[in-house]
TIVOZA-646353 format. One record per residue: x negated, y negated, z of N, C-alpha, C in turn; residue in one letter; residue number from 1. Coordinates in pm, whole numbers, plus 32768, in hexadecimal, padded with zeros to 4 digits. Layout:
<pts>
<<X, Y, Z>, <X, Y, Z>, <X, Y, Z>, a, NUM>,
...
</pts>
This chain:
<pts>
<<BCE4, 58DA, D298>, <BD60, 58E1, D2E2>, <BD94, 5970, D2E0>, m, 1>,
<<BDB7, 59A3, D353>, <BDEA, 5A2B, D35C>, <BE80, 5A2A, D33E>, k, 2>,
<<BEAA, 5A87, D2E8>, <BF38, 5A8F, D2C6>, <BF7E, 5AF5, D31F>, t, 3>,
<<BFFF, 5AE3, D32F>, <C04F, 5B3F, D37E>, <C097, 5B9F, D320>, k, 4>,
<<C0A4, 5C1B, D34B>, <C0E8, 5C7E, D2F9>, <C17E, 5C68, D2FC>, r, 5>,
<<C1BE, 5C8E, D291>, <C24E, 5C80, D285>, <C296, 5D02, D2A6>, l, 6>,
<<C259, 5D73, D286>, <C299, 5DF5, D297>, <C26A, 5E38, D317>, c, 7>,
<<C2BF, 5E8E, D34B>, <C29D, 5ED9, D3C4>, <C29D, 5F6D, D3A2>, i, 8>,
<<C243, 5FB9, D3DE>, <C231, 6046, D3C1>, <C241, 6099, D440>, f, 9>,
<<C253, 611C, D433>, <C267, 6170, D4A9>, <C1F8, 6165, D511>, p, 10>,
<<C17D, 6156, D4E5>, <C10E, 6148, D544>, <C11C, 60C7, D596>, k, 11>,
<<C152, 605E, D557>, <C16B, 5FE1, D59F>, <C1D7, 5FF5, D609>, d, 12>,
<<C240, 603E, D5E5>, <C2AD, 605A, D644>, <C275, 60AA, D6BA>, v, 13>,
<<C21B, 6106, D69C>, <C1DC, 6156, D705>, <C190, 60FC, D767>, q, 14>,
<<C145, 609E, D734>, <C0F9, 6042, D78A>, <C154, 5FE7, D7DA>, c, 15>,
<<C1C1, 5FBA, D79D>, <C21C, 5F5D, D7E0>, <C26D, 5FA2, D84C>, i, 16>,
<<C2A1, 6019, D830>, <C2FC, 605C, D88D>, <C2B6, 60BE, D8EB>, t, 17>,
<<C240, 60EE, D8C5>, <C1FC, 6152, D916>, <C233, 61DD, D900>, g, 18>,
<<C286, 61EE, D89B>, <C2BF, 6271, D87C>, <C272, 62AF, D807>, k, 19>,
<<C29F, 6321, D7D9>, <C256, 636A, D772>, <C268, 632A, D6E8>, s, 20>,
<<C20F, 6352, D68D>, <C21A, 6321, D604>, <C298, 6358, D5C0>, e, 21>,
<<C2BF, 63CF, D5E7>, <C33B, 6409, D5B1>, <C3B3, 63B4, D5DA>, r, 22>,
<<C3B5, 6385, D656>, <C41F, 632A, D682>, <C41E, 62AB, D62C>, y, 23>,
<<C3A8, 627A, D60B>, <C39C, 6203, D5B7>, <C3D6, 6219, D52D>, g, 24>,
<<C3BB, 628E, D4F3>, <C3F5, 62AD, D470>, <C48D, 62B3, D476>, r, 25>,
<<C4C2, 62F2, D4E0>, <C553, 62FE, D4ED>, <C594, 6276, D506>, q, 26>,
<<C555, 6223, D558>, <C58C, 619E, D573>, <C58F, 614A, D4F4>, l, 27>,
<<C525, 614F, D4A5>, <C523, 6104, D428>, <C58B, 613A, D3C6>, l, 28>,
<<C5A1, 61BD, D3C5>, <C60A, 61F7, D371>, <C694, 61C8, D39F>, a, 29>,
<<C6A9, 61C1, D423>, <C728, 6190, D459>, <C73F, 60FE, D433>, d, 30>,
<<C6D6, 60AF, D437>, <C6E0, 6022, D412>, <C703, 6015, D37E>, i, 31>,
<<C6C6, 6068, D32A>, <C6E6, 6065, D29B>, <C77A, 6085, D282>, r, 32>,
<<C7AE, 60E8, D2C9>, <C83C, 610B, D2BB>, <C893, 6097, D2EA>, v, 33>,
<<C870, 605D, D35C>, <C8BC, 5FED, D394>, <C8BF, 5F76, D335>, y, 34>,
<<C84E, 5F5C, D2F3>, <C843, 5EEB, D297>, <C86A, 5F0F, D207>, l, 35>,
<<C895, 5F8B, D1F3>, <C8BD, 5FBC, D16D>, <C84B, 5FAD, D107>, k, 36>,
<<C7D5, 5FD5, D131>, <C760, 5FD3, D0D9>, <C749, 605E, D0A0>, k, 37>,
<<C706, 6062, D031>, <C6DE, 60E1, CFF5>, <C667, 611A, D044>, e, 38>,
<<C653, 619E, D03E>, <C5E5, 61DB, D089>, <C55A, 61A6, D064>, p, 39>,
<<C547, 6176, CFE9>, <C4C4, 6146, CFBF>, <C4AA, 60B4, CFE6>, h, 40>,
<<C511, 606F, D018>, <C501, 5FE1, D03A>, <C4C3, 5FD2, D0C4>, q, 41>,
<<C474, 5F68, D0D3>, <C430, 5F4D, D151>, <C48C, 5F08, D1B5>, f, 42>,
<<C46B, 5F16, D234>, <C4AD, 5ECC, D2A0>, <C44E, 5E5D, D2C9>, v, 43>,
<<C481, 5DE3, D2CD>, <C42C, 5D72, D2F2>, <C424, 5D64, D38A>, t, 44>,
<<C3C2, 5D19, D3B5>, <C3B0, 5CFF, D443>, <C42A, 5CB7, D47B>, v, 45>,
<<C462, 5C59, D42E>, <C4D6, 5C0E, D45A>, <C551, 5C68, D469>, h, 46>,
<<C564, 5CC5, D40C>, <C5D4, 5D23, D414>, <C5C3, 5D7F, D48C>, e, 47>,
<<C54A, 5DAF, D4A3>, <C52E, 5E06, D515>, <C548, 5DBC, D599>, f, 48>,
<<C51A, 5D41, D5A1>, <C52D, 5CF3, D61B>, <C5C1, 5CDB, D636>, a, 49>,
<<C60D, 5CB9, D5CF>, <C69C, 5CA0, D5E0>, <C6E4, 5D1F, D60B>, a, 50>,
<<C6C2, 5D90, D5D0>, <C703, 5E0F, D5F1>, <C6E5, 5E38, D682>, y, 51>,
<<C669, 5E25, D6AD>, <C63E, 5E51, D731>, <C652, 5DE8, D79D>, c, 52>,
<<C677, 5D6F, D777>, <C68D, 5D05, D7D9>, <C60C, 5CCD, D812>, g, 53>,
<<C5A5, 5CC7, D7BF>, <C523, 5C93, D7E9>, <C506, 5C0E, D7A4>, l, 54>,
<<C4A7, 5BC4, D7DA>, <C47B, 5B48, D79C>, <C40E, 5B66, D736>, h, 55>,
<<C417, 5B29, D6C3>, <C3B7, 5B41, D658>, <C32A, 5B1C, D683>, v, 56>,
<<C31D, 5AAF, D6CD>, <C299, 5A82, D6FA>, <C255, 5AEC, D751>, e, 57>,
<<C2A4, 5B32, D7A2>, <C26C, 5B9A, D7F8>, <C238, 5C10, D7A5>, d, 58>,
<<C27A, 5C2C, D736>, <C250, 5C9D, D6E2>, <C1CC, 5C81, D69B>, l, 59>,
<<C1B5, 5C05, D675>, <C13B, 5BE5, D62B>, <C0BD, 5BFE, D67F>, f, 60>,
<<C0CB, 5C01, D704>, <C058, 5C22, D75A>, <C02A, 5CB1, D73E>, v, 61>,
<<C089, 5D0C, D726>, <C069, 5D98, D70C>, <C03F, 5DB2, D67D>, y, 62>,
<<C060, 5D58, D622>, <C044, 5D6F, D594>, <BFC3, 5D32, D565>, l, 63>,
<<BF76, 5CF4, D5BB>, <BEF7, 5CB6, D591>, <BE8C, 5D1C, D579>, d, 64>,
</pts>
């Protein structure tokens, strides 16, 4: 059985949005600030989807 990832990384944001990896790093940093997370903490797929207004199921297509 294939498992789904829980965390999202800048390269994933790049694939999803079509923008640069630097944009992905900045977006994840903005999400961490919004969620009051520490810089070392991960952003989950569910948090990313909620912040960006996307459906989680749609994101898993890009994360396989």
